[in-house]
C-alpha positions as CSV (number, residue, x, y, z in Angstrom):
1,X,0.0,0.0,0.0
2,X,1.5,3.3,-1.0
3,X,1.3,6.4,1.1
4,X,0.5,9.9,-0.1
5,X,4.2,10.8,-0.2
6,X,6.0,10.5,-3.6
7,X,9.7,9.4,-3.9
8,X,11.9,12.3,-3.0
9,X,14.2,14.2,-5.4
10,X,17.9,13.8,-5.0
11,X,18.8,16.1,-2.1
12,X,21.5,18.8,-2.8
13,X,23.3,20.7,-0.1
14,X,23.0,24.4,0.4
15,X,26.4,24.9,-1.4
16,X,26.0,22.6,-4.3
17,X,29.0,20.1,-4.5
18,X,31.1,20.6,-7.6
19,X,30.9,17.9,-10.3
20,X,33.9,15.7,-10.6
21,X,36.1,15.3,-13.7
22,X,38.2,12.1,-13.2
23,X,40.9,10.4,-15.2
24,X,43.2,7.4,-14.7
25,X,46.7,7.9,-13.4
26,X,48.1,5.9,-16.2
27,X,46.1,7.8,-18.9
28,X,48.4,10.7,-19.8
29,X,46.1,11.9,-22.6
30,X,43.2,12.5,-20.3
31,X,45.3,13.8,-17.4
32,X,46.4,16.9,-19.2
33,X,43.0,18.6,-19.3
34,X,41.4,21.0,-16.8
35,X,44.5,21.4,-14.7
36,X,43.5,24.9,-13.6
37,X,39.7,24.9,-13.9
38,X,37.7,25.8,-10.7
39,X,34.3,24.7,-12.0
40,X,35.0,21.0,-11.4
41,X,36.8,18.9,-8.9
42,X,39.7,17.2,-10.7
43,X,40.3,13.7,-9.2
44,X,42.1,10.6,-10.1
45,X,39.7,7.7,-10.8
46,X,41.3,5.8,-8.1
47,X,40.2,8.5,-5.6
48,X,36.5,8.4,-6.5
49,X,35.7,5.8,-3.9
50,X,36.1,8.5,-1.2
51,X,33.9,11.0,-2.9
52,X,30.1,11.3,-2.1
53,X,28.2,8.7,-4.2
54,X,25.5,11.1,-5.5
55,X,27.9,13.7,-7.1
56,X,27.9,13.8,-10.9
57,X,31.1,12.4,-12.4
58,X,32.6,12.9,-15.9
59,X,35.4,10.4,-16.6
60,X,37.9,11.2,-19.4
61,X,39.5,8.1,-20.9
62,X,41.6,7.3,-24.0
63,X,42.3,3.6,-23.6
64,X,39.7,0.9,-24.1
65,X,41.4,-1.5,-21.8
66,X,40.8,0.9,-18.8
67,X,37.1,0.9,-19.6
68,X,37.1,-2.8,-20.0
69,X,38.7,-3.2,-16.6
70,X,36.5,-0.8,-14.7
71,X,33.3,-1.2,-16.7
72,X,30.9,-1.8,-13.8
73,X,32.2,1.3,-12.0
74,X,31.8,3.5,-15.0
75,X,28.4,2.3,-16.3
76,X,26.3,3.8,-13.5
77,X,23.5,6.5,-13.7
78,X,25.5,9.5,-12.3
79,X,28.6,8.9,-14.5
80,X,29.3,9.7,-18.1
81,X,32.4,8.7,-20.0
82,X,34.0,10.9,-22.6
83,X,36.5,9.0,-24.9
84,X,39.5,10.9,-26.2
85,X,40.4,8.9,-29.3
86,X,40.2,9.1,-33.0
87,X,38.8,5.6,-33.2
88,X,35.6,4.0,-31.8
89,X,36.2,1.2,-29.2
90,X,36.1,-2.2,-30.8
91,X,34.0,-4.0,-28.2
92,X,30.3,-3.0,-28.7
93,X,29.8,-3.3,-25.0
94,X,32.5,-0.8,-24.3
95,X,31.3,1.4,-27.2
96,X,27.9,1.5,-25.7
97,X,29.2,2.9,-22.4
98,X,30.7,6.0,-24.2
99,X,28.7,9.2,-24.0
100,X,30.8,11.0,-26.7
101,X,34.0,10.5,-28.7
102,X,36.4,13.5,-29.0
103,X,39.9,13.7,-30.7
104,X,42.8,13.5,-28.3
105,X,43.8,17.0,-29.2
106,X,40.3,18.5,-28.7
107,X,40.4,22.2,-27.6
108,X,39.7,22.4,-23.9
109,X,36.9,24.9,-24.5
110,X,35.1,22.3,-26.7
111,X,35.8,19.6,-24.1
112,X,34.4,21.9,-21.4
113,X,31.2,22.3,-23.4
114,X,30.9,18.6,-23.8
115,X,31.3,18.1,-20.1
116,X,28.4,20.5,-19.5
117,X,26.3,18.6,-22.0
118,X,27.1,15.3,-20.2
119,X,26.2,16.8,-16.9
120,X,22.9,18.1,-18.3
121,X,22.3,14.6,-19.7
122,X,22.8,13.2,-16.2
123,X,20.3,15.7,-14.8
124,X,17.8,15.1,-17.6
125,X,17.9,11.3,-17.1
126,X,17.5,11.8,-13.3
127,X,14.6,14.2,-13.8
128,X,12.9,11.8,-16.3
129,X,13.4,8.9,-13.8
130,X,11.9,11.1,-11.0
131,X,8.9,12.1,-13.2
132,X,8.3,8.5,-14.1
133,X,8.4,7.5,-10.5
134,X,5.9,10.3,-9.7
135,X,3.7,9.2,-12.5
136,X,3.9,5.6,-11.4
137,X,3.1,6.7,-7.8
138,X,0.1,8.8,-9.0
139,X,-1.1,5.9,-11.2
140,X,-0.8,3.5,-8.2
141,X,-2.7,6.0,-6.1
142,X,-5.5,6.4,-8.7
143,X,-5.7,2.6,-9.0
144,X,-5.9,2.1,-5.3
145,X,-8.5,4.9,-5.0
146,X,-10.6,3.1,-7.7
147,X,-10.2,-0.2,-5.9
148,X,-11.3,1.4,-2.6
149,X,-14.2,3.0,-4.4
150,X,-15.3,-0.4,-5.7
151,X,-14.8,-2.0,-2.3
152,X,-16.8,0.8,-0.6
153,X,-19.6,0.4,-3.1
154,X,-19.8,-3.3,-2.6
155,X,-20.0,-3.2,1.2
156,X,-23.5,-2.9,2.6
157,X,-22.9,-3.4,6.3
158,X,-22.7,0.1,7.8
159,X,-20.3,-0.9,10.5
160,X,-17.9,-2.7,8.2
161,X,-18.1,0.2,5.8
162,X,-17.0,2.7,8.4
163,X,-14.2,0.4,9.4
164,X,-13.0,0.3,5.8
165,X,-13.3,4.0,5.3
166,X,-11.1,4.7,8.4
167,X,-8.6,1.9,7.7
168,X,-8.0,3.0,4.1
169,X,-7.7,6.6,5.0
170,X,-5.1,5.8,7.6
171,X,-3.2,3.6,5.2
172,X,-3.1,6.3,2.5
173,X,-1.8,8.9,4.9
174,X,0.3,6.6,7.2
175,X,-1.8,7.8,10.1
176,X,-1.2,6.1,13.5
177,X,-4.8,6.6,14.7
178,X,-8.2,7.9,13.6
179,X,-11.9,8.1,14.4
180,X,-15.2,8.6,12.7
181,X,-18.1,10.7,13.9
182,X,-21.6,10.4,12.4
183,X,-24.1,13.3,12.2
184,X,-27.4,12.1,13.6
185,X,-30.8,13.6,14.3
186,X,-31.5,14.2,18.0
187,X,-34.9,12.4,18.4
188,X,-37.1,14.2,20.8
189,X,-35.0,17.3,21.0
190,X,-38.1,19.5,20.7
191,X,-41.8,18.9,20.3
192,X,-42.8,17.9,16.8
193,X,-45.3,20.3,15.4
194,X,-45.5,19.3,11.7
195,X,-43.5,17.3,9.2
196,X,-43.2,20.2,6.8
197,X,-44.9,23.3,8.2
198,X,-44.7,25.5,11.2
199,X,-47.8,26.8,12.9
200,X,-48.1,29.7,10.5
201,X,-47.9,27.1,7.6
202,X,-44.4,28.3,6.4
203,X,-41.6,25.8,5.7
204,X,-39.4,25.1,8.7
205,X,-36.0,26.8,8.2
206,X,-33.0,24.6,7.6
207,X,-31.2,25.8,10.7
208,X,-34.0,24.5,12.9
209,X,-33.4,21.0,11.4
210,X,-29.6,21.4,11.9
211,X,-30.1,22.5,15.5
212,X,-31.7,19.1,16.3
213,X,-28.5,17.1,15.3
214,X,-25.6,15.8,17.2
215,X,-22.4,13.8,16.6
216,X,-22.0,10.2,17.4
217,X,-18.5,9.0,18.2
218,X,-18.9,5.8,16.1
219,X,-15.4,4.3,15.6
220,X,-11.8,4.7,16.7
221,X,-8.6,3.0,15.7
222,X,-5.0,3.3,17.1
223,X,-2.0,1.2,16.2
224,X,0.1,2.2,19.1
225,X,-2.1,1.9,22.2
226,X,-5.2,-0.1,23.0
227,X,-8.4,1.8,22.7
228,X,-11.2,1.1,25.1
229,X,-13.9,2.2,22.8
230,X,-17.5,3.0,23.7
231,X,-19.9,4.9,21.5
232,X,-20.9,8.3,22.8
233,X,-22.8,11.4,21.6
234,X,-21.6,15.0,21.6
235,X,-23.0,18.3,20.6
236,X,-22.2,19.9,17.3
237,X,-20.4,23.1,18.3
238,X,-17.0,24.9,17.9
239,X,-15.5,23.6,21.1
240,X,-14.3,20.2,19.7
241,X,-12.3,19.7,16.5
242,X,-14.8,17.2,15.1
243,X,-17.7,19.4,16.1
244,X,-16.1,22.5,14.5
245,X,-15.6,20.5,11.2
246,X,-19.2,19.3,11.3
247,X,-20.6,22.8,12.1
248,X,-18.5,24.9,9.7
249,X,-17.7,22.4,7.0
250,X,-14.0,23.5,7.2
251,X,-11.0,21.2,7.1
252,X,-8.9,21.3,10.3
253,X,-5.2,20.5,9.7
254,X,-3.1,20.9,12.8
255,X,0.7,20.5,12.9
256,X,0.7,20.1,16.7
257,X,-2.6,19.6,18.7
258,X,-0.9,20.8,21.8
259,X,0.1,24.1,20.3
260,X,-3.0,25.4,18.5
261,X,-3.0,28.5,16.3
262,X,-4.1,31.7,18.0
263,X,-7.8,32.5,17.8
264,X,-9.2,29.1,17.1
265,X,-12.4,28.3,19.1
266,X,-11.7,24.6,19.6
267,X,-9.4,22.7,21.9
268,X,-8.2,19.2,22.3
269,X,-9.3,16.9,25.2
270,X,-6.0,15.5,26.5
271,X,-7.7,13.0,28.8
272,X,-7.1,10.0,26.5
273,X,-3.4,11.0,26.1
274,X,-3.0,11.4,29.9
275,X,-4.7,8.1,30.7
276,X,-2.9,6.1,28.0
277,X,0.5,7.8,27.7
278,X,-0.2,8.6,24.1
279,X,0.8,11.9,22.4
280,X,-1.6,13.4,19.9
281,X,0.4,15.7,17.6
282,X,-0.7,16.2,14.0
283,X,-4.5,16.1,13.3
284,X,-6.5,16.2,10.0
285,X,-10.3,16.5,10.4
286,X,-12.3,16.3,7.2
287,X,-16.1,16.7,6.9
288,X,-17.8,14.1,4.8
289,X,-20.5,15.6,2.6
290,X,-23.2,13.8,0.6
291,X,-24.4,14.7,-2.8
292,X,-26.6,17.5,-1.4
293,X,-23.6,19.0,0.3
294,X,-25.0,18.1,3.7
295,X,-22.3,17.0,6.2
296,X,-23.1,13.4,7.3
297,X,-19.9,12.5,9.1
298,X,-16.4,13.7,10.1
299,X,-13.3,11.7,9.5
300,X,-10.5,12.5,11.9
301,X,-6.9,11.3,11.4
302,X,-4.1,11.5,14.0
303,X,-0.3,11.5,13.7
304,X,0.9,11.1,10.1
305,X,4.1,8.9,10.3
306,X,7.2,8.6,8.2
307,X,6.8,4.9,8.4
308,X,3.3,3.4,8.7
309,X,4.6,0.3,10.5
310,X,6.2,2.3,13.3
311,X,4.6,2.2,16.8
312,X,4.5,5.5,18.6
313,X,5.4,4.1,22.0
314,X,7.5,7.0,23.3
315,X,7.6,10.8,23.1
316,X,11.0,10.4,21.4
317,X,9.5,8.2,18.7
318,X,6.6,10.7,18.2
319,X,9.0,13.6,17.7
320,X,11.1,11.6,15.3
321,X,8.3,10.0,13.3
322,X,5.2,12.2,13.3
323,X,4.9,14.7,10.4
324,X,2.3,17.4,9.6
325,X,-0.3,16.4,7.1
326,X,0.7,17.6,3.6
327,X,-1.6,19.4,1.1
328,X,-1.4,16.3,-1.1
329,X,-2.5,14.0,1.8
330,X,-5.3,16.4,2.5
331,X,-6.5,16.2,-1.1
332,X,-6.3,12.4,-1.0
333,X,-8.4,12.3,2.2
334,X,-10.9,14.7,0.6
335,X,-11.2,12.3,-2.4
336,X,-11.6,9.4,-0.1
337,X,-14.2,11.3,1.9
338,X,-16.2,12.0,-1.3
339,X,-16.2,8.3,-2.1
340,X,-17.0,7.5,1.5
341,X,-20.0,9.8,1.5
342,X,-21.5,8.2,-1.5
343,X,-20.9,4.7,-0.1
344,X,-22.1,5.6,3.3
345,X,-25.3,7.3,2.0
346,X,-26.0,4.3,-0.3
347,X,-25.5,2.0,2.7
348,X,-27.9,4.0,4.8
349,X,-30.4,4.2,2.0
350,X,-30.1,0.4,1.4
351,X,-30.5,-0.1,5.2
352,X,-33.6,2.2,5.2
353,X,-35.1,0.3,2.2
354,X,-34.5,-3.0,4.0
355,X,-36.1,-1.7,7.2
356,X,-39.0,-0.3,5.1
357,X,-39.6,-3.6,3.4
358,X,-39.2,-5.5,6.6
359,X,-41.9,-3.3,8.1
360,X,-44.1,-3.8,5.1
361,X,-43.7,-7.5,5.3
362,X,-44.5,-7.6,9.0
363,X,-47.5,-5.3,8.6
364,X,-48.8,-7.4,5.7
365,X,-48.4,-10.7,7.6
366,X,-50.0,-9.3,10.7
367,X,-53.0,-8.0,8.7
368,X,-53.5,-11.3,7.0
369,X,-53.3,-13.3,10.2
370,X,-55.8,-10.9,11.8
371,X,-58.4,-12.5,9.5
372,X,-57.9,-15.7,11.5
373,X,-56.9,-14.8,15.1
374,X,-56.5,-18.5,15.9
375,X,-53.4,-18.7,13.7
376,X,-51.9,-15.4,14.9
377,X,-48.1,-15.5,14.9
378,X,-48.0,-18.7,12.7
379,X,-45.9,-17.1,9.9
380,X,-43.4,-15.5,12.3
381,X,-42.9,-18.8,14.1
382,X,-42.5,-20.7,10.8
383,X,-39.9,-18.1,9.8
384,X,-38.1,-18.6,13.1
385,X,-38.0,-22.3,12.8
386,X,-37.0,-22.3,9.1
387,X,-34.1,-19.8,9.6
388,X,-32.9,-21.8,12.7
389,X,-32.9,-25.0,10.6
390,X,-31.1,-23.3,7.8
391,X,-28.4,-22.0,10.2
392,X,-27.9,-25.5,11.6
393,X,-27.6,-26.9,8.0
394,X,-25.1,-24.1,7.2
395,X,-23.0,-25.1,10.2
396,X,-22.9,-28.8,9.3
397,X,-19.4,-30.1,8.8
398,X,-20.3,-33.7,8.2
399,X,-23.3,-35.7,6.9
400,X,-25.4,-35.1,3.8
401,X,-25.5,-31.3,4.2
402,X,-21.7,-30.8,4.8
403,X,-21.4,-29.1,1.5
404,X,-24.4,-26.9,1.9
405,X,-23.8,-23.2,2.7
406,X,-26.3,-20.4,2.7
407,X,-25.1,-16.8,2.0
408,X,-26.5,-13.8,3.8
409,X,-28.8,-13.1,0.9
410,X,-30.1,-16.6,0.8
411,X,-30.9,-16.5,4.5
412,X,-32.9,-13.4,3.8
413,X,-34.7,-15.2,1.0
414,X,-35.6,-18.1,3.3
415,X,-36.9,-15.7,5.9
416,X,-39.0,-13.6,3.6
417,X,-40.4,-16.7,1.9
418,X,-41.3,-18.1,5.3
419,X,-43.0,-14.9,6.4
420,X,-45.0,-14.6,3.3
421,X,-45.8,-18.2,2.5
422,X,-49.5,-17.9,3.6
423,X,-50.1,-14.4,2.2
424,X,-52.4,-15.8,-0.4
425,X,-55.0,-16.5,2.3
426,X,-56.2,-13.0,1.6
427,X,-57.9,-14.5,-1.5
428,X,-59.8,-17.2,0.5
429,X,-63.3,-16.7,1.7
430,X,-63.2,-15.8,5.4
431,X,-65.9,-18.4,6.4
432,X,-63.8,-21.1,4.9
433,X,-60.5,-19.7,6.3
434,X,-61.8,-19.7,9.9
435,X,-64.0,-22.8,9.6
436,X,-63.5,-24.5,13.0
437,X,-65.7,-27.6,12.6
438,X,-66.9,-29.8,9.8
439,X,-70.3,-28.0,9.8
440,X,-70.6,-24.2,9.7
441,X,-72.2,-22.8,12.9
442,X,-75.4,-22.0,11.1
443,X,-75.6,-25.6,9.7
444,X,-75.1,-27.1,13.2
445,X,-77.8,-24.7,14.6
446,X,-80.3,-26.0,12.0
447,X,-79.6,-29.6,13.1
448,X,-80.0,-28.6,16.7
449,X,-83.4,-27.0,16.0
450,X,-84.4,-30.0,13.9
451,X,-83.7,-32.3,16.8
452,X,-85.5,-29.9,19.1
453,X,-88.5,-30.0,16.8
454,X,-88.5,-33.8,16.7
455,X,-88.2,-33.8,20.5
456,X,-91.2,-31.6,20.8
457,X,-93.2,-33.8,18.3
458,X,-92.4,-36.9,20.3
459,X,-93.5,-35.2,23.5
460,X,-96.7,-34.0,21.8
461,X,-97.5,-37.4,20.4
462,X,-97.1,-39.0,23.9
463,X,-99.3,-36.3,25.4
464,X,-102.0,-36.8,22.8
465,X,-101.9,-40.6,23.4
466,X,-102.4,-40.0,27.1
467,X,-105.4,-37.7,26.5
468,X,-107.0,-40.1,24.0
469,X,-106.6,-43.1,26.3
470,X,-107.9,-41.2,29.3
471,X,-111.1,-40.3,27.4
472,X,-111.6,-43.7,25.9
473,X,-110.6,-46.0,28.7
474,X,-111.1,-44.1,31.8
475,X,-108.9,-43.0,34.6
476,X,-108.0,-46.5,36.0
477,X,-106.9,-47.8,32.6
478,X,-105.1,-44.5,31.9
479,X,-103.0,-44.8,35.1
480,X,-102.0,-48.3,34.0
481,X,-100.9,-47.2,30.5
482,X,-99.3,-43.9,31.5
483,X,-96.1,-45.4,32.8
484,X,-95.6,-47.4,29.6
485,X,-96.1,-44.2,27.5
486,X,-93.6,-42.3,29.6
487,X,-91.1,-45.1,29.3
488,X,-91.5,-45.2,25.6
489,X,-91.0,-41.4,25.4
490,X,-87.9,-41.5,27.6
491,X,-86.4,-44.2,25.3
492,X,-87.2,-42.2,22.2
493,X,-85.7,-39.0,23.7
494,X,-82.7,-40.9,24.9
495,X,-82.1,-42.3,21.5
496,X,-82.6,-38.8,20.0
497,X,-80.0,-37.4,22.5
498,X,-77.6,-40.1,21.5
499,X,-78.1,-39.2,17.8
500,X,-77.4,-35.6,18.6
501,X,-74.3,-36.4,20.6
502,X,-73.1,-38.5,17.7
503,X,-73.5,-35.6,15.4
504,X,-71.6,-33.3,17.8
505,X,-68.8,-35.8,18.1
506,X,-68.6,-36.3,14.3
507,X,-68.5,-32.5,13.9
508,X,-65.1,-32.4,15.6
509,X,-62.2,-32.4,13.1
510,X,-59.2,-34.7,13.6
511,X,-55.5,-34.3,12.9
512,X,-55.1,-37.7,11.4
513,X,-57.6,-39.6,9.1
514,X,-59.9,-41.5,11.5
515,X,-63.6,-42.1,12.4
516,X,-66.4,-44.6,12.0
517,X,-69.3,-42.8,10.3
518,X,-71.8,-45.7,10.1
519,X,-73.9,-44.2,12.9
520,X,-74.5,-41.2,10.8
521,X,-76.1,-43.4,8.1
522,X,-78.3,-44.9,10.7
523,X,-79.4,-41.4,11.8
524,X,-79.9,-40.3,8.3
525,X,-82.3,-43.3,7.8
526,X,-84.5,-42.1,10.7
527,X,-87.3,-39.9,9.6
528,X,-89.8,-37.6,11.1
529,X,-93.0,-35.8,9.8
530,X,-92.8,-32.1,9.4
531,X,-95.7,-29.7,9.9
532,X,-96.9,-30.4,6.4
533,X,-96.9,-34.1,7.0
534,X,-93.9,-34.7,4.8
535,X,-91.4,-37.3,5.7
536,X,-88.0,-35.8,6.4
537,X,-84.6,-37.5,7.4
538,X,-83.0,-36.5,10.7
539,X,-79.8,-35.8,8.7
540,X,-79.7,-34.7,5.1
541,X,-77.3,-36.2,2.5
542,X,-75.2,-33.1,2.5
543,X,-74.9,-33.0,6.3
544,X,-73.9,-36.7,6.4
545,X,-71.2,-35.9,3.8
546,X,-69.8,-32.9,5.7
547,X,-69.8,-34.9,9.0
548,X,-68.1,-37.8,7.3
549,X,-64.9,-35.8,6.6
550,X,-62.1,-38.1,7.8
551,X,-59.4,-35.4,8.4
552,X,-59.7,-31.8,9.3
553,X,-62.8,-29.7,8.9
554,X,-63.0,-29.1,5.2
555,X,-64.8,-30.9,2.4
556,X,-63.2,-31.3,-1.0
557,X,-64.6,-28.0,-2.4
558,X,-63.5,-26.1,0.7
559,X,-60.1,-27.8,0.6
560,X,-59.6,-26.7,-2.9
561,X,-60.4,-23.1,-1.9
562,X,-57.9,-23.3,1.0
563,X,-55.3,-24.9,-1.2
564,X,-55.7,-22.1,-3.7
565,X,-54.0,-19.8,-1.2
566,X,-50.7,-21.1,-2.5
567,X,-51.6,-20.0,-6.0
568,X,-52.7,-16.6,-4.6
569,X,-49.4,-16.4,-2.7
570,X,-47.3,-17.1,-5.8
571,X,-49.3,-14.6,-7.9
572,X,-48.8,-11.9,-5.3
573,X,-45.1,-12.6,-4.8
574,X,-44.4,-12.7,-8.5
575,X,-45.7,-9.1,-8.8
576,X,-43.1,-7.8,-6.4
577,X,-40.0,-6.5,-8.2
578,X,-37.5,-8.6,-6.1
579,X,-33.9,-7.7,-6.3
580,X,-31.5,-10.2,-7.8
581,X,-30.5,-11.4,-4.3
582,X,-34.1,-12.2,-3.4
583,X,-35.4,-13.4,-6.7
584,X,-36.1,-17.0,-5.4
585,X,-38.6,-15.9,-2.7
586,X,-41.7,-16.9,-4.9
587,X,-40.1,-20.2,-5.9
588,X,-39.3,-21.1,-2.2
589,X,-42.8,-20.1,-1.0
590,X,-44.8,-21.9,-3.7
591,X,-43.9,-25.4,-2.6
592,X,-44.5,-25.3,1.1
593,X,-47.5,-27.7,0.8
594,X,-45.8,-30.0,-1.7
595,X,-44.6,-33.5,-0.6
596,X,-41.6,-35.4,-1.8
597,X,-43.7,-38.3,-3.0
598,X,-45.8,-36.0,-5.2
599,X,-49.0,-36.1,-3.1
600,X,-48.8,-32.5,-2.1
601,X,-50.6,-29.5,-3.6
602,X,-51.2,-27.5,-5.7
603,X,-48.6,-28.5,-8.3
604,X,-48.1,-32.2,-7.3
605,X,-44.3,-31.6,-7.3
606,X,-41.9,-34.5,-6.6
607,X,-38.6,-34.5,-4.7
608,X,-36.3,-33.3,-7.5
609,X,-38.6,-30.3,-8.1
610,X,-38.7,-29.1,-4.5
611,X,-35.8,-26.8,-3.3
612,X,-34.0,-27.6,-0.1
613,X,-35.2,-24.2,1.3
614,X,-38.8,-25.2,0.7
615,X,-38.3,-28.6,2.3
616,X,-37.1,-26.9,5.5
617,X,-40.1,-24.6,5.5
618,X,-42.5,-27.5,5.0
619,X,-41.2,-29.2,8.2
620,X,-41.4,-25.9,10.1
621,X,-44.9,-25.2,8.8
622,X,-46.3,-28.6,9.7
623,X,-44.7,-28.6,13.2
624,X,-46.2,-25.2,14.0
625,X,-49.6,-26.3,12.7
626,X,-49.5,-29.3,15.0
627,X,-47.9,-27.9,18.2
628,X,-49.1,-24.3,18.2
629,X,-51.8,-23.1,20.6
630,X,-55.2,-24.7,20.3
631,X,-57.2,-23.8,17.2
632,X,-61.0,-24.0,17.0
633,X,-60.8,-27.0,14.6
634,X,-58.1,-28.9,16.5
635,X,-56.3,-29.1,19.9
636,X,-52.6,-28.6,20.0
637,X,-50.5,-31.7,20.5
638,X,-47.3,-31.9,22.5
639,X,-43.9,-31.4,20.9
640,X,-43.3,-35.1,21.3
641,X,-46.5,-36.0,19.5
642,X,-45.8,-33.4,16.8
643,X,-42.4,-35.0,16.2
644,X,-44.0,-38.4,16.1
645,X,-46.4,-37.3,13.4
646,X,-43.6,-35.7,11.4
647,X,-41.7,-38.9,11.7
648,X,-44.7,-40.8,10.2
649,X,-44.7,-38.3,7.3
650,X,-41.0,-39.0,6.7
651,X,-41.8,-42.8,6.6
652,X,-44.5,-42.1,4.1
653,X,-41.9,-40.4,1.9
654,X,-43.6,-37.0,2.3
655,X,-40.8,-35.1,4.1
656,X,-37.0,-34.9,3.9
657,X,-35.7,-37.4,6.4
658,X,-32.2,-35.8,6.6
659,X,-33.6,-32.4,7.4
660,X,-36.0,-33.9,10.0
661,X,-33.0,-35.6,11.7
662,X,-31.3,-32.2,11.9
663,X,-34.5,-30.6,13.2
664,X,-34.6,-33.1,16.0
665,X,-30.8,-33.4,16.7
666,X,-30.3,-29.6,16.8
667,X,-33.6,-29.2,18.8
668,X,-34.8,-26.5,16.4
669,X,-38.1,-26.6,18.1
670,X,-36.5,-24.9,21.1
671,X,-36.0,-21.9,18.8
672,X,-39.7,-22.0,18.0
673,X,-40.7,-18.6,19.4
674,X,-37.2,-16.9,19.4
675,X,-36.9,-14.6,16.4
676,X,-33.4,-14.6,14.9
677,X,-31.5,-11.5,14.0
678,X,-32.4,-10.1,10.5
679,X,-30.1,-11.5,7.9
């Protein structure tokens, strides 16, 4: 990771060292030049080792064998070789090391000009190298800024995003420490009168909105001392550096925090330094603005270092290592702050949209379940169980699910599909949706009244028989027969009561297919005469059919209506413009009533067509339907009995046995009513 500092230029002393003109002691041709010249230092080649290595050197040479012998010492960046000969050197390697050829008797003025040219060439090459290094550094910085921009854009977790912003800013500036402050609204700071208008129906001024904001100390990092961090809030005012930057929008760049410029309103709180033994010196505080130029955060960097890896564990180290923040570093941090603002606002917007959608889902589910209070909370419990089962599968390191891993987005898919799996019940008639018994209340009431009518008729018939016998046979004979008539009536009423109780018992739905409905046929074969003298059955054909339902409370027509809720759910979910990460929600939800053996509804899917996520939801859905609180059409069973019934479904090939084993082994049912964190 590069820092904001570019490679330095070659340092030159205050009095620039004279360039060196060197020659070999054995080279008499080269040795006769520049004997009295003051512009250069004239040295023997053998003396160059003692001279500073960064001084430019011009070596005069007339013999190829000397170049051959000292090639490596002569072919270096700050040295140029001038050959004093009438012939080019024979060896191409040696020839390539020569800057220029001049005749041995070249006038010294011309040689002096050539030395100047050679020195200029050294400077030019050095400058070009330096520029290339700067360009390479700038290109690397741009590349790293782009990479950071991509990384910031991809991160959706606000906490991780802030961590990345601060870490990258510190790396770029070689800062030892840093912190992030978020600008937040102060809820309840003043009574809320109106969203948009004051009492006189004018727009609230912007400064009133700003007055209700504060700074939250959200994150701190320090490479030299341990930071015992705890979030805190502070007012936005000029007393603190971060507050000043947030209030005024100005950048604060301090060379030494302990020696502040005259007239500044802010000060530094030295408590942390005093408690930890740290020394805060250079500070750079930069406001982070969004696209609307509103300040949403403040990035504060502390102690720019010469070497990023150095720990500032003593005052001496601080004095030796800490530098002021340069203008270039300030520009880099501003650029990072701009990227951070976009990423942070996008993250906050994404989080707001998620919370908005989460609230909509919860409100929608609550509204649907309000139509059937007996099942209230069912969808939330199913979501809890399904997510808990998915988490256990995700943690599996052995067995059939060892290779299965769910991403964060897939967990959210599972949760939303589970919450919305019964949303289609909005399209089912309410009387069918809340039907508690096999007969509707009005139907049962008709049967009760019918049995009451028959009871009254039997009593009237007995009373008429008594009166007739009394008139015809006299009192003595009547008293003898009365007991027989009363006994017959009692037997008839008892039988009628048994029939009515049989109807009431048959009206109760069952969880599993069961029931002997032959008594219903016997009752249906018993008749009575209505007021018009017409013969009527005690139970009609339709009533016998309804009471003969072997499982649950719905007949086939009603069951089709209930089962249609899956189609309504899919139709509703397919109209939602799901993001790419949540595109499978409709597919997961549509199969929650399907069975692996193809006996489910409404699509009669078989095992290969049912996703793993749906199989998990099906187990959770059935478990909650069995073990939840009593419903009007069934009593809740114990957890043990619910697991037993699920086990029977596994044996019948309806449910995934592997998932059911995890459901039991991980005791997912203990998480039944514990809502997991939002994925």
